[in-house]
N, C-alpha and C positions, 0 to 999 in steps of 0.2 A: 251745444248739441241740439237743444230744442229750437234755437234760432234757425239752424240748418233745415229742420223739418218744416218750419213755418215758410221758408223761402222756396223750398223745393216743390215743384209742381207734381211730383210723383210721391208725395209723402205717405200716401196711403199704402202704395205698393212697398215702399221702403220699410214702413212700420210692420207690415205683414211678414216680410222677409226677416227683419231683425228679431221679431218675436220668436222665430225658430231658434235663434242663437241662444236664447235664454234656457233652452231645454237640452242642449246637445252634449257639449264637451264633458261635463261632469255627471252625465246621466247615470252612469254606473255607481258613482260615489255619493249620490244624493242621499242615500239612507245610511251613510257611514256613521253618523252620530248614534244610530241605534244598534250598531254592530255588536257591542258588548251584551246588550239585552238579548239580541238574537242568539248569540253564542250561548248564553245561559239557558235559553229555552231549548235549544238543540244540543244540550250538553252530552247526550248519549250518542251523537254521531261524530264522525271524523271532523276535526276543526277545518280541514281543507275545504269541505263542502260549504261551511259558513263563509270562508274567505271567497269562495266562488260567487257568492251573492253579489260581491262588488265587481269582480272581474268577468263574470259570465256575459254581461251585455257587450263588453268590448270585443269578445271573441265573435259574437254573432253580428256585430256591426261590421267587423272586418270581412266576414263571410258574405254578408249581404252586399257589401260594396263591390265584391268580385262580380256580382250579377247585375249591378246597377245599370250598366249600359243596355242590357237586354230589357230591363224593366222600362227604361226610358223610350225604347222603341215601341213598346206595347201600350204604355199609358202616357197621358198628358200630365203636365206639371201639377196642376191643382189636384187632379185625381190621385196622383202619387202621394202628394202631401197629406191629403185626408186619410189615405190608407195608412201611411206611416204614423201619423198622429194618433190614429185609432189604435194601432198596435201599442204605441207608447202609453196611452192612458189606460187601456184595458189591461195590458200585461203588467204595467207598473202597479196599479191598484190591486189587481187580483192576487199578487204575491202575498199580501197581508191576510188573505182569507184562508190559507192552507196551513195545516200542521205537519205536513210531510215535506221534508227538506227537498226532495226531488221534484215535487210539484212547484215549490217555490222557485227552484232553479229553472224549470221550464218557463215559468212566467218571466223570469229575468232574461231568458233567451228571446222571448217575444219582444221585450223592451229593446233588446239589441237589434232585432230585425227592423223595428220601427225607426230607431235612430239611424240605422244603416241607410234607410230611405231618406230621412230628413236631412242628415248632415251634408251630403253633397249639394243638395238644393239650397240649404241655408247660406252657403257661400257662393255656389255656382250661379245662382240666379242674379247675384249682384253683377257678375261679369256678363251675364246674358242680357240684362236690361239696361245697364248703366254704362256711360262712357268712362274712359280711363281716368279723366280728371275727377270723377265722382267715386271711383272704385277705392282709391286709397283711403278716403274719408269713411266710406261705408264699411270697408273691411276692418278698419280700426274700431268703428262702432260695433261691428259684429263680434270682434274679440272682446270688447268691453262688455257686451251683453252676455257672452259666455261666462265671464268672471262674475258678473252681477247675478247671473242665474245660479252660480255656485254658492254665492252668499245667501240668496233667498232660499234655495233648496236646503242648504245646511241648517239655517236657522229654523225654517218651518219643520223640517224632519226632526230636528233636536227638540223642538217644543212639543210636537206630537208624540215623540217617544217617551216623554215624561208621563203620558197616560198609558201607552201601550206600544210595544214594538210594531204591532200590526198597523196601528194608525200612521206610523211614519211613512208607509208606502203610499198613503193618500196624497203625498206631495206631488205625485205624478198627475193629479187633477189640474195642475198648471197648464197642461197641454190643451185643455179645453179653450183657453184664451186664444191660442194659435189656430185652433180649428175654426173658431168664429171669424178671426181676422182673415184667414186664408179663404174661407168660403165667401166672404164679402168682397175682398179686394184683390185676390190673386187671379190673373188671367189663366184660363185653362187651355194652353196651347202646347204643341209638341216642342220639346227642347232638343230633340235628337237631330243631329246633322248627318245626313247619309254620306257625306264626304269624309267623315272622320274615320280614324283607324277602327276596324271592327274587332280587333283582338286586344285584350288588355296588355299582352306582352309588348305590342307596338307602342302603346301609350307609355309603358314603363321606360322603354328605350328613349323616348323623346323627352321625358320629364324626370328621369331618375335622380337628377341633382336635387330637385325640390322634394321628391318623395322621400329620399334618404334623409334629407335635412329635417323634414317633419318628424320622421321616426326618432332621430337623435334628439331633437328638441323635446318631444313629449316624453321620451325615456328619461331624459335628464330631469324634467320637471316632475314627473309622476313619482319619482323617488320620495318627494316630499309628502304627498298625501298617503303614500303607501306605508311609510315608516316614521313619520313625524311623531305620532302619538306614542309609539314604542320607544323611540329614542329619547323623547322628553321624559317618559317614565323612568328610563335608566338613569338619567341625570338626577332625578329626584328633587329638583329645585322648584319647578313650576307645578302648582297643584293641577291635578288632572281635570278639574272642572273648567279650567281656562283653555284647554286644548282646542275645543270647538270654536271658541271665540277668536283665538289666534288664527286658526285656519280660515275662518270667515273674513278676518281682517286681511289676510294674504290675498284672498279673492278680490277684496275691495281695491287693493293696490294694483291687481291685475286689470281691474276695470279702468283705472286711471292710465295704466300702460297702454291699453287699447285706444283711449282717447288721445294719448300723446303720439301715437304711431304716425299719423299723417304729418305732423310737424317734424318728427325725427326723420321721416323719409325726405321731406323737402330740404332739410338742413344737411343731412349726411349722404343722401343719394343711395347708391348701391352699397356703400360702406355701412349702412344701417344694419346689414346682416350680421355684423360682429357684436352688436349691442347685447343681444340676448345671451350668447355664450359667456361673454365677459361678466355680465351681471349674475348669471347662474353661478359661476365660479366664486364670485365675491360673496353671494348669499350663502352658499353651502360652506364656504370658508368661515364665515362668521358663526354659523350654527355649530361647526365642528371645533373651532378654536376658541370661541368666546362663550362658554356656557353661562347660563343665567338669563335674566330677563332681557338685557340689552342685546346680546348676541342672538337670542331666539327671535325677538321682535324684529330687529333690523334685518336679520337673515331672511325671515319669512316674508317681510315686505319686499325686499329686493327680488326674491325668487318670483313672487306674484307679479311684480312689475315686468320682470324679464319675460315671463310667459305671455303677458298681455301685449307686449310690443313685438315679440318674436313670431307668434302665430300669424298675424296679419301680413307681416313682411313676406313670408313664404307663400301665403295664399294669394296676395296681390301680384307678386312677380310671376307666379305660375299661371294665374288666371290671365294676365296680360299677354303672356306668350301663347296661350291656347285660344284667346279671343272668345267668340260666342259659343264655341264648342266646349268651353270649360266645364259646364255642369255635368256633362256625360263623358268627359275624358279625364282630365287631370284631377278634378275635385273628388271623384270617388276614390282615386288612388291615394290622394292626400289624406282623405278620411280613413281609408284602410290603414295607412301608415300610422296615423295618430292613435287609433284605437288598438291596433296590434301592439304598439309600444306600451299602451296602458296594460294590456293583458300580459305581456311577457316580462314587464319590469320586475315584478316580484320573483320570477324564476331567474332572471338575470342576477338579481341581488344574491339569491341563494347560491348560484354557481360561482359568482365572483368572490364571495366571502372567504372560502377556504384558500383561494389563490392569493389574496392580498393581506388577509389578517395575520398571516405568519411572519411577514417581514415589515409591516407598517404598524408601529406602536399606536395604541389607541384607535385602531381601525373601527369605523362605523359606516353605516350606509351613506352618510354624508361624504366620506372619503371616496366611495365609489362614484358619487354624484359629481365630485370635482373632476375625476378622470373622464366621466362622460361629457362634462362641459368642455374639457380640453379637446376631446375628439370632435365634438360639435364645432368648436372654433376652427379646427383644421379643415373640416369639411366645408365650413363657411367660405373658405378661400375659393372653392369651386362655385359656390352660390354667387359670390361676388362677381366672378368672371361671367357667369351666365346671366346675371341681372343687369349688367351695364347696357346691353343691347336690347332690352325687353321692348322698348318703344318701337324699334324698327321692325320687329317681327310679329307684333300683335295685330289682331283684327278688331274691327269695330263691332260693338255688340249689336244685336238685333233689336230694333225698336218698332218696326212696321206692325208686327202682330199685336203689340200692346195698343197702338192707336186704333187699329181695326176693331179690336175687342171692345174698346171704350165706346166707339161709335155704335157698335151693335147693342151695347147695354143701354145707351142713351135712347136709341130708336125704339128699343123694346119697352 
């Protein structure tokens, strides 16, 4: 990975873009290790409000993504990123300052707005600035950074929560790193293409195969962070103090999954779309059928690897089809699907439980995850068909503006 950056002439731009990926996918769950302490502090309010601390950002990320195209028409890329990162840092840290649960939730909504701006750019700018031969590698690295960010955020928030639940929210200060890198190395140019569809409905019709695939992938994956701690407590085999460590280890395997994506794509081609659903089914099968340390660790690791390799496949194939317009067309819709899945997954589990628990012995949320993985596999047949001809329909990314901005900076 590091050799790639040494050789690449745009390593500064790539570093700035990839730094965004450290902040995004698990933004809502970053303070999950402190959730028990937060629940104890707000013991006099409905537990649903405490759960919303984790899921509230996902809702506002999805809402913001609906308006991202309009934002891209009004603001240039670097300006948008600085605004989004500002919301991320300020809203994230401010949540620890309040003793009113509703003010905490308002701050979590602000975080969601920030990530709603950052997320489409964190992947879309790869398609905008880099050629297709670089996109597979960089999308894999982006997925790896997502998972690495989950590890770093979980460990830092867990360590800070040992002193106070309020301090756990200061994990969002990590956004300052991206603010510095983007201010120094990110060109400030318009990414909006006036020729692209002006309505989100038109975008959905063109890319619905990938958008639905992203929803199914994230809904299948997010069952793990949503219910792993509670399912592990029910089994009563693994001490609760190891739960955060196991979840962080899962993210580490997701990191390696992202690194492995480019190689898997070269080896399997469009058929790589089936890797994630198969691995999800195997991972949740181990968690459900093999209780204890082996099943828990092996299942967790496989699920993390599946997520790490599945997300970049959908991102790269959709981005290749959209070409240079990806940041303002398909990427906001993929981001919307990703975070909407995070928000609705707990409600889906609640709705499915009475339907399946009656006739499936030993039903758990892992059982529902296996059904989701099967549905994801079936939908991947459509993804496979749409992915085989991606190279013939994609457009080359825009590079001219980057070179022009570089010349301007040198002359200044």
